MITIVEX-235676 format. One record per residue (C-alpha): residue number from 1; residue in three letters; x, y, z. Coordinates in nm, 4 decimals. Layout:
BEGIN
{resi->NUM	resn->ALA	east->X	north->Y	up->Z};
...
END
This chain:
BEGIN
{resi->1	resn->MET	east->21.4986	north->17.0800	up->5.0681};
{resi->2	resn->SER	east->21.2542	north->16.7736	up->5.0031};
{resi->3	resn->SER	east->20.8799	north->16.7704	up->5.0041};
{resi->4	resn->ASN	east->20.9451	north->16.5272	up->5.3442};
{resi->5	resn->ASP	east->21.0953	north->16.8100	up->5.5419};
{resi->6	resn->ARG	east->20.7771	north->17.0093	up->5.4869};
{resi->7	resn->ASP	east->20.4710	north->17.0354	up->5.6904};
{resi->8	resn->ASP	east->20.2664	north->17.0515	up->5.4036};
{resi->9	resn->PHE	east->19.8647	north->17.0767	up->5.4107};
{resi->10	resn->THR	east->19.6732	north->16.7886	up->5.2936};
{resi->11	resn->PRO	east->19.4659	north->16.8439	up->4.9269};
{resi->12	resn->SER	east->19.1583	north->16.8340	up->5.1541};
{resi->13	resn->ASP	east->19.2606	north->17.1204	up->5.3547};
{resi->14	resn->LYS	east->19.3374	north->17.2894	up->5.0898};
{resi->15	resn->LYS	east->19.0281	north->17.2615	up->4.9160};
{resi->16	resn->THR	east->18.8555	north->17.3864	up->5.2442};
{resi->17	resn->MET	east->19.0608	north->17.6745	up->5.2608};
{resi->18	resn->ALA	east->18.9879	north->17.8120	up->4.9164};
{resi->19	resn->GLU	east->18.6064	north->17.7294	up->4.9636};
{resi->20	resn->ARG	east->18.6140	north->17.9163	up->5.2877};
{resi->21	resn->VAL	east->18.6918	north->18.2445	up->5.0968};
{resi->22	resn->SER	east->18.4759	north->18.1392	up->4.7716};
{resi->23	resn->TRP	east->18.7634	north->18.0862	up->4.6021};
{resi->24	resn->LYS	east->18.8950	north->18.4263	up->4.6028};
{resi->25	resn->CYS	east->19.2284	north->18.5873	up->4.6900};
{resi->26	resn->SER	east->19.2466	north->18.6944	up->5.0461};
{resi->27	resn->PHE	east->19.4942	north->18.9960	up->4.9624};
{resi->28	resn->PRO	east->19.3402	north->19.3258	up->5.0583};
{resi->29	resn->GLY	east->19.1968	north->19.4818	up->4.7248};
{resi->30	resn->CYS	east->19.2618	north->19.1897	up->4.4923};
{resi->31	resn->GLY	east->18.9374	north->18.9615	up->4.5615};
{resi->32	resn->ARG	east->19.0328	north->18.7519	up->4.2301};
{resi->33	resn->ASN	east->18.9080	north->18.4656	up->4.1620};
{resi->34	resn->THR	east->19.1182	north->18.1626	up->4.1738};
{resi->35	resn->VAL	east->18.9234	north->17.9387	up->3.9905};
{resi->36	resn->GLY	east->18.7766	north->17.8741	up->3.6673};
{resi->37	resn->PRO	east->18.6882	north->17.6749	up->3.3592};
{resi->38	resn->ASN	east->18.9718	north->17.5535	up->3.1340};
{resi->39	resn->SER	east->18.8883	north->17.7033	up->2.7856};
{resi->40	resn->ASP	east->19.0769	north->17.4139	up->2.6132};
{resi->41	resn->ASP	east->18.8612	north->17.1359	up->2.7584};
{resi->42	resn->PRO	east->18.5076	north->17.1744	up->2.8862};
{resi->43	resn->THR	east->18.5468	north->16.9058	up->3.1371};
{resi->44	resn->LYS	east->18.8378	north->17.0519	up->3.3433};
{resi->45	resn->LYS	east->18.9372	north->17.3956	up->3.5637};
{resi->46	resn->ILE	east->19.2162	north->17.5842	up->3.6408};
{resi->47	resn->ASN	east->19.2990	north->17.6476	up->3.9757};
{resi->48	resn->ASN	east->19.5306	north->17.9940	up->3.9891};
{resi->49	resn->GLY	east->19.5463	north->17.9754	up->4.3430};
{resi->50	resn->ILE	east->19.8171	north->17.8925	up->4.6221};
{resi->51	resn->ALA	east->19.7278	north->17.7690	up->4.9933};
{resi->52	resn->ALA	east->20.0003	north->17.9973	up->5.1515};
{resi->53	resn->HIS	east->20.1708	north->17.9452	up->5.4888};
{resi->54	resn->ILE	east->20.1244	north->18.1941	up->5.7251};
{resi->55	resn->HIS	east->20.4330	north->18.0271	up->5.9531};
{resi->56	resn->ALA	east->20.6743	north->17.8377	up->5.7060};
{resi->57	resn->ALA	east->20.6248	north->17.5287	up->5.6501};
{resi->58	resn->ALA	east->20.9827	north->17.4322	up->5.6702};
{resi->59	resn->SER	east->21.2798	north->17.6008	up->5.8775};
{resi->60	resn->GLY	east->21.4076	north->17.9135	up->5.7096};
{resi->61	resn->GLY	east->21.1208	north->17.9863	up->5.5335};
{resi->62	resn->PRO	east->20.8851	north->18.2928	up->5.5600};
{resi->63	resn->ARG	east->20.7822	north->18.3868	up->5.9147};
{resi->64	resn->TYR	east->20.8925	north->18.0282	up->6.0184};
{resi->65	resn->ASN	east->20.7898	north->17.9880	up->6.3940};
{resi->66	resn->SER	east->21.0381	north->17.7103	up->6.5630};
{resi->67	resn->LYS	east->20.7995	north->17.7281	up->6.8927};
{resi->68	resn->MET	east->20.5042	north->17.5339	up->6.6232};
{resi->69	resn->THR	east->20.5148	north->17.1876	up->6.6105};
{resi->70	resn->SER	east->20.4661	north->16.9774	up->6.2725};
{resi->71	resn->ASP	east->20.0675	north->16.9533	up->6.3328};
{resi->72	resn->GLU	east->20.0282	north->17.3214	up->6.4003};
{resi->73	resn->ARG	east->20.2423	north->17.4099	up->6.0760};
{resi->74	resn->ARG	east->20.0476	north->17.1853	up->5.8609};
{resi->75	resn->HIS	east->19.6669	north->17.2748	up->6.0187};
{resi->76	resn->ILE	east->19.4826	north->17.4594	up->5.8454};
{resi->77	resn->THR	east->19.4356	north->17.7406	up->6.0375};
{resi->78	resn->ASN	east->19.8137	north->17.8167	up->5.9326};
{resi->79	resn->GLY	east->19.7216	north->17.8689	up->5.5901};
{resi->80	resn->VAL	east->19.5516	north->18.1678	up->5.3744};
{resi->81	resn->TRP	east->19.4341	north->18.1145	up->5.0557};
{resi->82	resn->MET	east->19.5951	north->18.3474	up->4.7979};
{resi->83	resn->CYS	east->19.6220	north->18.4103	up->4.3824};
{resi->84	resn->ARG	east->19.9488	north->18.2859	up->4.2723};
{resi->85	resn->TYR	east->20.1136	north->18.6579	up->4.2486};
{resi->86	resn->HIS	east->20.0072	north->18.7955	up->4.5728};
{resi->87	resn->GLY	east->20.0727	north->18.4087	up->4.7223};
{resi->88	resn->ASN	east->20.4404	north->18.4626	up->4.5826};
{resi->89	resn->LEU	east->20.4897	north->18.8171	up->4.6949};
{resi->90	resn->ILE	east->20.3821	north->18.7767	up->5.0692};
{resi->91	resn->ASP	east->20.6765	north->18.5216	up->5.0566};
{resi->92	resn->ALA	east->20.9160	north->18.7054	up->4.8321};
{resi->93	resn->ASP	east->20.8661	north->18.9770	up->5.0569};
{resi->94	resn->TYR	east->20.7969	north->18.8320	up->5.4011};
{resi->95	resn->THR	east->20.9546	north->19.1183	up->5.6021};
{resi->96	resn->GLU	east->20.6713	north->19.3285	up->5.4966};
{resi->97	resn->TYR	east->20.4132	north->19.1226	up->5.5229};
{resi->98	resn->SER	east->20.4068	north->18.9523	up->5.9141};
{resi->99	resn->ALA	east->20.2355	north->18.6495	up->6.0421};
{resi->100	resn->ARG	east->19.9758	north->18.9145	up->6.2436};
{resi->101	resn->THR	east->19.8779	north->19.0653	up->5.9406};
{resi->102	resn->LEU	east->19.8181	north->18.7544	up->5.7267};
{resi->103	resn->TYR	east->19.5875	north->18.6088	up->6.0110};
{resi->104	resn->ASP	east->19.4031	north->18.9280	up->6.0107};
{resi->105	resn->TRP	east->19.3659	north->18.9353	up->5.6374};
{resi->106	resn->LYS	east->19.2600	north->18.5585	up->5.6156};
{resi->107	resn->GLU	east->18.9765	north->18.6445	up->5.9066};
{resi->108	resn->GLN	east->18.8533	north->18.9291	up->5.6957};
{resi->109	resn->ALA	east->18.8390	north->18.7435	up->5.3693};
{resi->110	resn->GLU	east->18.6637	north->18.4541	up->5.5523};
{resi->111	resn->LYS	east->18.4007	north->18.7166	up->5.6851};
{resi->112	resn->ARG	east->18.3364	north->18.8458	up->5.3465};
{resi->113	resn->ALA	east->18.2729	north->18.5137	up->5.2085};
{resi->114	resn->ALA	east->18.0200	north->18.4438	up->5.4961};
{resi->115	resn->ASP	east->17.8561	north->18.7826	up->5.4383};
{resi->116	resn->SER	east->17.8266	north->18.7161	up->5.1073};
{resi->117	resn->LEU	east->17.6026	north->18.4331	up->5.1725};
{resi->118	resn->LYS	east->17.3025	north->18.6657	up->5.3552};
{resi->119	resn->LEU	east->17.2466	north->19.0456	up->5.3784};
{resi->120	resn->PRO	east->17.5033	north->19.2506	up->5.5122};
{resi->121	resn->THR	east->17.3370	north->19.3471	up->5.8325};
{resi->122	resn->GLN	east->17.6154	north->19.3530	up->6.1154};
{resi->123	resn->GLU	east->17.9480	north->19.5641	up->6.1101};
{resi->124	resn->TYR	east->18.2640	north->19.3929	up->6.1737};
{resi->125	resn->SER	east->18.3097	north->19.3867	up->6.5230};
{resi->126	resn->SER	east->18.5983	north->19.6480	up->6.5893};
{resi->127	resn->LYS	east->18.7427	north->19.4127	up->6.8517};
{resi->128	resn->HIS	east->18.8652	north->19.1752	up->6.5390};
{resi->129	resn->ALA	east->19.0317	north->19.5158	up->6.3600};
{resi->130	resn->THR	east->19.3392	north->19.5947	up->6.4017};
{resi->131	resn->LEU	east->19.4541	north->19.9267	up->6.5608};
{resi->132	resn->ILE	east->19.6222	north->20.2555	up->6.3648};
{resi->133	resn->GLN	east->19.7871	north->20.5223	up->6.5038};
{resi->134	resn->LEU	east->19.7936	north->20.8621	up->6.3307};
{resi->135	resn->GLY	east->20.0430	north->21.1136	up->6.5078};
{resi->136	resn->SER	east->20.0431	north->21.0843	up->6.8578};
{resi->137	resn->GLY	east->19.6804	north->21.2094	up->6.9451};
{resi->138	resn->ILE	east->19.4532	north->20.9614	up->6.6879};
{resi->139	resn->VAL	east->19.4045	north->20.5821	up->6.7138};
{resi->140	resn->TYR	east->19.1220	north->20.3884	up->6.5233};
{resi->141	resn->PHE	east->19.0038	north->20.0415	up->6.4854};
{resi->142	resn->ALA	east->19.0454	north->19.9670	up->6.1210};
{resi->143	resn->ASN	east->19.0493	north->19.6851	up->5.8493};
{resi->144	resn->TRP	east->19.3163	north->19.6446	up->5.6029};
{resi->145	resn->ASN	east->19.1124	north->19.7632	up->5.2684};
{resi->146	resn->ALA	east->19.4258	north->19.7282	up->4.9818};
{resi->147	resn->VAL	east->19.7830	north->19.6994	up->4.9718};
{resi->148	resn->HIS	east->19.9825	north->19.8065	up->4.6744};
{resi->149	resn->SER	east->20.3514	north->19.8642	up->4.7690};
{resi->150	resn->ARG	east->20.3682	north->20.1596	up->4.9983};
{resi->151	resn->GLU	east->19.9909	north->20.2715	up->4.9178};
{resi->152	resn->TRP	east->19.8012	north->20.1491	up->5.2172};
{resi->153	resn->SER	east->19.4323	north->20.1763	up->5.2389};
{resi->154	resn->PHE	east->19.1959	north->20.1125	up->5.5604};
{resi->155	resn->GLU	east->18.8426	north->20.0897	up->5.6210};
{resi->156	resn->LEU	east->18.7654	north->20.2875	up->5.9421};
{resi->157	resn->ILE	east->18.5605	north->20.1173	up->6.2037};
{resi->158	resn->ALA	east->18.5543	north->20.3326	up->6.4834};
{resi->159	resn->PRO	east->18.7791	north->20.5718	up->6.6959};
{resi->160	resn->LEU	east->18.9664	north->20.4678	up->7.0046};
{resi->161	resn->ILE	east->19.1542	north->20.8186	up->7.0814};
{resi->162	resn->GLY	east->19.0192	north->21.1242	up->6.8807};
{resi->163	resn->ASP	east->18.7153	north->21.0833	up->6.6764};
{resi->164	resn->ALA	east->18.6079	north->21.1955	up->6.3416};
{resi->165	resn->GLU	east->18.6685	north->21.5693	up->6.3768};
{resi->166	resn->SER	east->19.0043	north->21.5624	up->6.5051};
{resi->167	resn->LEU	east->19.0723	north->21.2894	up->6.2129};
{resi->168	resn->ASN	east->18.9421	north->21.5124	up->5.9595};
{resi->169	resn->GLN	east->19.1655	north->21.7944	up->6.0794};
{resi->170	resn->TYR	east->19.4479	north->21.5937	up->6.0702};
{resi->171	resn->VAL	east->19.4288	north->21.4960	up->5.7161};
{resi->172	resn->LEU	east->19.3376	north->21.8594	up->5.6158};
{resi->173	resn->GLU	east->19.6418	north->21.9875	up->5.8003};
{resi->174	resn->SER	east->19.8950	north->21.6777	up->5.7600};
{resi->175	resn->ARG	east->20.1271	north->21.8803	up->5.5385};
{resi->176	resn->SER	east->20.1457	north->22.1732	up->5.7977};
{resi->177	resn->LEU	east->20.2115	north->21.9554	up->6.0928};
{resi->178	resn->PRO	east->20.5440	north->21.8909	up->6.2611};
{resi->179	resn->GLU	east->20.7316	north->21.6328	up->6.0641};
{resi->180	resn->ALA	east->20.7375	north->21.4431	up->6.4414};
{resi->181	resn->GLU	east->20.3847	north->21.4165	up->6.4235};
{resi->182	resn->ILE	east->20.3354	north->21.2721	up->6.0406};
{resi->183	resn->TYR	east->20.3446	north->20.9230	up->6.0811};
{resi->184	resn->VAL	east->20.1204	north->20.6130	up->6.0811};
{resi->185	resn->VAL	east->20.1620	north->20.2687	up->6.2803};
{resi->186	resn->VAL	east->19.9747	north->19.9803	up->6.2422};
{resi->187	resn->GLU	east->19.9510	north->19.7032	up->6.5011};
{resi->188	resn->SER	east->19.8684	north->19.4019	up->6.3194};
{resi->189	resn->GLN	east->20.1787	north->19.4608	up->6.0633};
{resi->190	resn->GLY	east->20.4140	north->19.5484	up->6.3525};
{resi->191	resn->ASP	east->20.4736	north->19.8760	up->6.1189};
{resi->192	resn->ALA	east->20.5108	north->20.2128	up->6.1429};
{resi->193	resn->ARG	east->20.6062	north->20.4591	up->5.8475};
{resi->194	resn->LYS	east->20.6563	north->20.8156	up->5.7805};
{resi->195	resn->ILE	east->20.3292	north->20.9755	up->5.5786};
{resi->196	resn->LEU	east->20.3979	north->21.1221	up->5.2127};
{resi->197	resn->ASP	east->20.0328	north->21.1609	up->5.1511};
{resi->198	resn->ILE	east->19.6933	north->21.0987	up->5.3455};
{resi->199	resn->LYS	east->19.3165	north->21.1532	up->5.2400};
{resi->200	resn->ILE	east->18.9906	north->21.0560	up->5.3353};
{resi->201	resn->GLU	east->18.7164	north->20.8962	up->5.0536};
{resi->202	resn->VAL	east->18.3704	north->20.7754	up->5.1386};
{resi->203	resn->SER	east->18.2748	north->20.4736	up->4.9648};
{resi->204	resn->PRO	east->17.9313	north->20.4118	up->4.7671};
{resi->205	resn->GLU	east->17.8168	north->20.1641	up->5.0511};
{resi->206	resn->GLY	east->17.8969	north->20.4564	up->5.2961};
{resi->207	resn->LYS	east->18.2061	north->20.3173	up->5.4235};
{resi->208	resn->TYR	east->18.4974	north->20.5875	up->5.5336};
{resi->209	resn->LEU	east->18.8139	north->20.4799	up->5.3553};
{resi->210	resn->LEU	east->19.1950	north->20.6018	up->5.5108};
{resi->211	resn->PHE	east->19.4378	north->20.6022	up->5.1666};
{resi->212	resn->ILE	east->19.7761	north->20.6671	up->5.2770};
{resi->213	resn->ASN	east->20.1142	north->20.6784	up->5.1063};
{resi->214	resn->VAL	east->20.4505	north->20.5644	up->5.3206};
{resi->215	resn->ASP	east->20.7934	north->20.6169	up->5.3007};
{resi->216	resn->LYS	east->21.0174	north->20.3238	up->5.3192};
{resi->217	resn->LYS	east->21.1091	north->20.1604	up->5.6420};
{resi->218	resn->PRO	east->21.4340	north->20.2126	up->5.8105};
{resi->219	resn->VAL	east->21.6795	north->19.9442	up->5.8143};
{resi->220	resn->ALA	east->21.7319	north->19.8041	up->6.1491};
{resi->221	resn->THR	east->22.0598	north->19.7910	up->6.3113};
{resi->222	resn->ASN	east->22.2486	north->19.4960	up->6.5008};
{resi->223	resn->PRO	east->22.1849	north->19.5117	up->6.8656};
{resi->224	resn->HIS	east->22.5508	north->19.4056	up->6.9411};
{resi->225	resn->ASP	east->22.7054	north->19.7100	up->6.7984};
{resi->226	resn->LEU	east->22.5549	north->19.9240	up->7.0535};
{resi->227	resn->GLY	east->22.8284	north->19.9126	up->7.2433};
{resi->228	resn->MET	east->22.7987	north->19.9845	up->7.6451};
{resi->229	resn->SER	east->22.6037	north->20.1368	up->7.8765};
{resi->230	resn->MET	east->22.5634	north->20.1763	up->8.2779};
{resi->231	resn->GLU	east->22.3178	north->19.9696	up->8.4339};
{resi->232	resn->ILE	east->22.0138	north->20.1061	up->8.5787};
{resi->233	resn->ASP	east->21.9026	north->19.8803	up->8.8668};
{resi->234	resn->ASP	east->21.5166	north->19.8143	up->8.9620};
{resi->235	resn->GLU	east->21.4499	north->20.1552	up->9.1154};
{resi->236	resn->GLY	east->21.5789	north->20.3496	up->8.7969};
{resi->237	resn->ASP	east->21.9543	north->20.4455	up->8.9847};
{resi->238	resn->ILE	east->22.2601	north->20.3395	up->8.8283};
{resi->239	resn->PHE	east->22.4018	north->20.0225	up->8.9849};
{resi->240	resn->ILE	east->22.6912	north->19.9814	up->9.1636};
{resi->241	resn->ARG	east->22.8531	north->19.6530	up->9.1696};
{resi->242	resn->ASN	east->23.1631	north->19.5577	up->9.3821};
{resi->243	resn->GLY	east->23.2153	north->19.9408	up->9.4657};
{resi->244	resn->SER	east->23.2348	north->19.9994	up->9.0593};
{resi->245	resn->LEU	east->22.9442	north->20.1229	up->8.8029};
{resi->246	resn->ALA	east->22.8043	north->19.7928	up->8.6543};
{resi->247	resn->MET	east->22.8056	north->19.8194	up->8.2975};
{resi->248	resn->VAL	east->22.5350	north->19.6466	up->8.0106};
{resi->249	resn->LYS	east->22.6366	north->19.5788	up->7.6538};
{resi->250	resn->GLY	east->22.4703	north->19.4073	up->7.3343};
{resi->251	resn->ILE	east->22.1498	north->19.2449	up->7.3833};
{resi->252	resn->ASP	east->22.1307	north->19.3526	up->7.7776};
{resi->253	resn->ASN	east->22.1884	north->19.7034	up->7.6737};
{resi->254	resn->ALA	east->21.9230	north->19.6892	up->7.4131};
{resi->255	resn->GLU	east->21.6502	north->19.5533	up->7.6604};
{resi->256	resn->GLN	east->21.7314	north->19.8087	up->7.8652};
{resi->257	resn->MET	east->21.7069	north->20.0759	up->7.6267};
{resi->258	resn->ILE	east->21.3610	north->19.9478	up->7.5609};
{resi->259	resn->SER	east->21.2792	north->19.9974	up->7.9228};
{resi->260	resn->ILE	east->21.4286	north->20.3837	up->7.9523};
{resi->261	resn->CYS	east->21.2836	north->20.5015	up->7.6019};
{resi->262	resn->MET	east->20.9416	north->20.3662	up->7.7036};
{resi->263	resn->GLY	east->20.9876	north->20.4656	up->8.0590};
{resi->264	resn->THR	east->21.0388	north->20.8372	up->7.9266};
{resi->265	resn->ILE	east->20.7306	north->21.0606	up->7.9336};
{resi->266	resn->LYS	east->20.7075	north->21.2087	up->7.5786};
{resi->267	resn->GLY	east->20.7531	north->21.5984	up->7.5951};
{resi->268	resn->GLU	east->20.9040	north->21.5846	up->7.9555};
{resi->269	resn->MET	east->21.2385	north->21.6392	up->7.7969};
{resi->270	resn->ASP	east->21.2467	north->22.0650	up->7.7354};
{resi->271	resn->ASP	east->21.5054	north->22.0107	up->7.4554};
{resi->272	resn->GLU	east->21.3714	north->21.7051	up->7.2685};
{resi->273	resn->LYS	east->21.0013	north->21.7317	up->7.3070};
{resi->274	resn->GLU	east->20.9396	north->21.4338	up->7.0721};
{resi->275	resn->LEU	east->21.1605	north->21.1621	up->7.2453};
{resi->276	resn->GLY	east->20.9582	north->20.9256	up->7.4978};
{resi->277	resn->SER	east->20.6451	north->20.7730	up->7.4843};
{resi->278	resn->LEU	east->20.2756	north->20.7722	up->7.5905};
{resi->279	resn->ALA	east->20.2909	north->20.4778	up->7.8490};
{resi->280	resn->THR	east->20.2123	north->20.6874	up->8.1340};
{resi->281	resn->GLN	east->19.9218	north->20.8255	up->7.9575};
{resi->282	resn->TYR	east->19.7848	north->20.4949	up->7.8293};
{resi->283	resn->TYR	east->19.8460	north->20.3778	up->8.1845};
{resi->284	resn->ASN	east->19.6288	north->20.6026	up->8.3871};
{resi->285	resn->GLU	east->19.3611	north->20.5938	up->8.0893};
{resi->286	resn->TYR	east->19.3269	north->20.2528	up->8.0150};
{resi->287	resn->LYS	east->19.4946	north->20.0398	up->8.3018};
{resi->288	resn->TYR	east->19.1916	north->19.8944	up->8.3873};
{resi->289	resn->ASP	east->19.1419	north->19.7411	up->8.0247};
{resi->290	resn->LEU	east->19.4537	north->19.5306	up->8.0292};
{resi->291	resn->GLU	east->19.3679	north->19.4248	up->7.6478};
{resi->292	resn->ILE	east->19.3395	north->19.7499	up->7.5325};
{resi->293	resn->PHE	east->19.6354	north->19.8932	up->7.7474};
{resi->294	resn->GLY	east->19.8530	north->19.6277	up->7.5970};
{resi->295	resn->ARG	east->19.7667	north->19.7261	up->7.2102};
{resi->296	resn->LEU	east->19.8306	north->20.1095	up->7.3134};
{resi->297	resn->ILE	east->20.1821	north->19.9750	up->7.4445};
{resi->298	resn->LEU	east->20.2547	north->19.7551	up->7.1314};
{resi->299	resn->LEU	east->20.1670	north->20.0888	up->6.8821};
{resi->300	resn->GLU	east->20.4424	north->20.2782	up->7.1250};
{resi->301	resn->LEU	east->20.7149	north->19.9914	up->7.1025};
{resi->302	resn->ILE	east->20.6417	north->19.9816	up->6.6936};
{resi->303	resn->ARG	east->20.6741	north->20.3411	up->6.6920};
{resi->304	resn->LEU	east->20.9900	north->20.3932	up->6.8548};
{resi->305	resn->SER	east->21.1251	north->20.1295	up->6.6626};
{resi->306	resn->LEU	east->21.0692	north->20.2559	up->6.3126};
{resi->307	resn->ILE	east->20.9811	north->20.6417	up->6.3261};
{resi->308	resn->PRO	east->21.3149	north->20.8175	up->6.2895};
{resi->309	resn->MET	east->21.3751	north->21.1254	up->6.5650};
{resi->310	resn->GLU	east->21.5874	north->21.3951	up->6.5111};
{resi->311	resn->ARG	east->21.8729	north->21.4105	up->6.8586};
{resi->312	resn->ARG	east->22.1060	north->21.6432	up->6.9595};
{resi->313	resn->SER	east->22.3479	north->21.3802	up->7.0734};
{resi->314	resn->LYS	east->22.3601	north->21.2285	up->6.6911};
{resi->315	resn->LYS	east->22.3561	north->21.3505	up->6.3374};
{resi->316	resn->GLY	east->22.0510	north->21.2515	up->6.1154};
{resi->317	resn->LYS	east->21.7199	north->21.1261	up->6.2250};
{resi->318	resn->THR	east->21.7062	north->20.7827	up->6.3540};
{resi->319	resn->PRO	east->21.4540	north->20.5800	up->6.5642};
{resi->320	resn->SER	east->21.5216	north->20.5384	up->6.9114};
{resi->321	resn->LEU	east->21.4904	north->20.1457	up->6.9262};
{resi->322	resn->HIS	east->21.6375	north->20.1343	up->6.5631};
{resi->323	resn->PHE	east->21.7683	north->19.7873	up->6.6940};
{resi->324	resn->VAL	east->21.4683	north->19.6136	up->6.6677};
{resi->325	resn->LYS	east->21.3353	north->19.5035	up->6.3347};
{resi->326	resn->ARG	east->20.9610	north->19.3876	up->6.4744};
{resi->327	resn->PHE	east->20.7943	north->19.3816	up->6.7588};
{resi->328	resn->LEU	east->20.5877	north->19.0209	up->6.7196};
{resi->329	resn->SER	east->20.3778	north->19.0747	up->7.0716};
{resi->330	resn->ILE	east->20.3153	north->19.1935	up->7.3908};
{resi->331	resn->GLN	east->20.1043	north->19.0646	up->7.7021};
{resi->332	resn->ILE	east->20.0478	north->19.2610	up->8.0019};
{resi->333	resn->SER	east->19.9167	north->19.0454	up->8.2826};
{resi->334	resn->SER	east->19.8680	north->19.2989	up->8.5657};
{resi->335	resn->ALA	east->19.8649	north->19.6956	up->8.5944};
{resi->336	resn->GLU	east->20.0137	north->19.6435	up->8.9427};
{resi->337	resn->LEU	east->20.3119	north->19.8745	up->8.9718};
{resi->338	resn->THR	east->20.6683	north->19.7994	up->9.1467};
{resi->339	resn->HIS	east->20.8889	north->20.1284	up->9.2086};
{resi->340	resn->SER	east->20.6594	north->20.2896	up->8.9493};
{resi->341	resn->ARG	east->20.7104	north->20.0291	up->8.6800};
{resi->342	resn->PHE	east->20.4420	north->19.7412	up->8.5625};
{resi->343	resn->LYS	east->20.6103	north->19.4497	up->8.3826};
{resi->344	resn->ALA	east->20.5152	north->19.3750	up->7.9823};
{resi->345	resn->HIS	east->20.6116	north->19.0831	up->7.8360};
{resi->346	resn->VAL	east->20.7568	north->19.1349	up->7.5008};
{resi->347	resn->GLU	east->20.8146	north->18.8929	up->7.2075};
{resi->348	resn->LEU	east->21.0460	north->19.0697	up->6.8836};
{resi->349	resn->GLU	east->21.2950	north->19.0218	up->6.6591};
{resi->350	resn->TRP	east->21.6462	north->19.1814	up->6.6772};
{resi->351	resn->GLY	east->21.7762	north->19.3734	up->6.3755};
{resi->352	resn->ASN	east->22.0119	north->19.1213	up->6.3100};
{resi->353	resn->GLY	east->21.7496	north->18.8814	up->6.3022};
{resi->354	resn->GLU	east->21.7768	north->18.6999	up->6.6251};
{resi->355	resn->LEU	east->21.4292	north->18.6295	up->6.8329};
{resi->356	resn->TRP	east->21.3794	north->18.7163	up->7.2083};
{resi->357	resn->ASP	east->21.1132	north->18.7142	up->7.4337};
{resi->358	resn->GLY	east->21.1163	north->18.8562	up->7.7930};
{resi->359	resn->GLU	east->21.0157	north->19.1111	up->8.0647};
{resi->360	resn->ILE	east->21.0605	north->19.4777	up->7.9917};
{resi->361	resn->PRO	east->20.9576	north->19.6861	up->8.2978};
{resi->362	resn->ILE	east->20.8312	north->20.0231	up->8.2236};
{resi->363	resn->PHE	east->20.7925	north->20.3392	up->8.4523};
{resi->364	resn->VAL	east->20.4758	north->20.5262	up->8.4702};
{resi->365	resn->LEU	east->20.4061	north->20.8445	up->8.6470};
{resi->366	resn->GLN	east->20.0741	north->20.7211	up->8.8502};
{resi->367	resn->THR	east->19.8185	north->21.0276	up->8.8208};
END
């Protein structure tokens, strides 16, 4: 592919991008300088940095977004400054590093550079932090601290659900908790993993750092392989068409399964307590704060797509929504219910790589 087919940054924007992070790598835990003296020539410098595209500069590239214009792709806001190693890493293993995560890392790196110009007198606002969930009862605002393969660490900012005591208890008792509760969900990354090990440390600056070793990510399946299911109407009843049971298959079946899984109240099935979601709980507690409510619903969607669960009807453990590779975003514009359901506009990537967006009705039980 020729350079003319790419929406590249201008040299001026690349320089500004680097300067906005003090010429340091934006990858959490790296922070290495990317510019320095050329030891062979006292009049020259060495630049070991890359202006990496968040959404690819050309079709077929990492995190390519077909909805963006050429000007948007080449705009400085679509770039993140990295050392060459990490710039290549986020593209080579781009399924591990989502666009949302890279935007967060860019923002955090720029904030670190801004703070270095003055005395650090303000905490990073929790409004701009990502949400991380531990088990079904703890959700914290946090910033990425470092990433080393499957070793993740976060700087904890403030609790949203639970508190410091419940967090400490979770960490201390993690090895004895039910297996279905030993997982982490990361909002910005659109990722969820089984936890292999977890600990909390306090940095010399007094920051609370959470370190997690995670299991590998399960491989998503093709939604077209789901087969057929009975179609459910807007009121949750089996749909009859021309006197016969209506059926759905493929993507239509996948959409319906998302709706059913999210509308099933977690714990209501006596013989399969782990199945279902916390949508009803979140609706009743956060329906008047649609931003937070939407972010929590996204956590549930991510969890259901990636955390394996045991079911009587199947051998082995698979995620309920195993046919979704990644949930990209969610928007809830109203908490108004129709037939006890609110609507969530969801953008996702199916297990076969197809992108999809549309409305998903989600049942909740009002209290």
